[in-house]
C-alpha positions in Angstrom: 185.3 11.3 -18.1 187.9 8.8 -19.0 189.1 10.1 -21.7 191.0 13.3 -23.5 190.0 15.9 -26.0 192.0 16.5 -29.2 189.6 19.0 -30.7 186.8 21.8 -30.4 184.6 19.4 -33.1 184.9 16.2 -30.1 184.3 19.7 -27.1 181.1 20.4 -29.3 179.6 16.9 -28.8 179.5 16.2 -25.5 176.2 16.0 -24.1 175.7 18.0 -20.4 172.9 16.7 -18.4 170.8 18.9 -16.4 170.9 22.1 -17.8 168.0 24.5 -18.0 165.9 23.6 -21.2 165.8 26.4 -23.8 163.8 28.8 -24.2 161.8 26.8 -27.1 161.8 23.8 -25.1 160.1 25.3 -21.8 156.7 26.1 -24.0 156.3 29.6 -23.0 154.5 32.5 -25.6 155.9 35.5 -25.3 153.3 38.0 -23.5 151.4 39.6 -26.1 150.1 43.2 -25.5 146.5 44.7 -25.7 146.9 47.2 -27.8 145.8 50.1 -25.4 146.0 53.9 -26.0 149.2 55.6 -24.0 150.6 58.6 -23.3 154.4 59.8 -24.9 155.6 62.2 -22.5 159.0 64.6 -22.8 159.8 65.6 -19.3 163.2 66.4 -17.0 161.4 68.4 -14.2 162.7 67.0 -10.6 165.7 64.7 -12.8 168.5 67.3 -11.8 168.3 68.2 -15.4 168.4 65.4 -17.0 165.9 63.8 -19.5 163.4 61.4 -20.2 160.7 60.0 -22.0 157.5 58.5 -19.9 154.7 55.9 -21.5 151.8 56.6 -19.8 148.5 54.6 -19.8 149.2 51.4 -20.0 146.6 48.9 -18.1 147.7 45.4 -17.3 149.4 43.4 -14.7 152.5 44.7 -13.4 154.7 41.9 -15.3 153.3 43.0 -18.8 154.2 46.3 -18.3 157.8 45.1 -17.3 158.1 43.2 -20.8 157.1 46.2 -22.7 159.6 48.8 -21.3 161.9 45.8 -21.1 161.2 45.5 -24.7 161.5 49.0 -25.2 164.9 49.7 -23.1 166.3 46.8 -25.9 165.5 48.6 -28.8 166.2 52.1 -28.0 169.3 50.6 -26.7 169.6 52.7 -22.9 168.4 52.1 -19.5 165.1 53.0 -18.3 162.3 52.1 -15.6 158.7 51.2 -14.1 157.4 53.4 -11.5 154.1 54.1 -10.4 152.1 52.5 -13.2 154.4 53.9 -16.3 158.0 53.5 -18.6 160.5 56.1 -17.6 163.3 55.8 -20.7 166.6 58.0 -20.1 167.1 60.2 -23.0 164.7 61.6 -25.6 163.5 59.0 -27.4 159.3 60.2 -28.3 159.4 59.2 -31.9 161.1 56.3 -31.6 159.2 54.7 -29.5 156.3 55.8 -30.4 157.3 54.2 -33.7 157.4 51.3 -31.9 154.8 51.3 -30.1 152.3 51.9 -33.4 153.9 49.5 -34.7 152.8 46.8 -31.7 149.1 48.2 -32.4 149.1 50.5 -29.2 147.3 54.2 -30.2 150.3 56.8 -29.4 149.4 60.2 -28.5 152.2 62.7 -28.2 151.7 64.6 -25.4 153.7 68.1 -23.8 156.7 69.4 -26.4 
C-alpha cells in the first residue's frame, strides 16, 4: 500500500481479500425446526439450590438441539447447556420459553410446580 489514508471514507473503500464470506453469501439456510411435543420443567435438584428450566422431549440430531438451545438462550439472555438430550437454561424462564417454543410451532407442556 503506497498511499497514506487521510479519512475514514478512504478506509471504507478498501477491498480486503481472503476474508471469510458473509453468512448470506454462504447460502446456508438456518436450521428449520420440526414441530415437536416438548416438556418444560422447573428444577433445582442437584444444583446447589440454583433454579433452572429444563426442556425435555426433543427428538432429532444433536446439532439441531444445540441450535435450538442457542436460540432460546439468546432469547432470554442467560446461559445454559445441552446435556443428555435436554436443554438446561439457567433461571426460571419456563413461561417465556414456552411462549417462544409455541411461536416456533412446538407443542409445549408445563410439568411440575
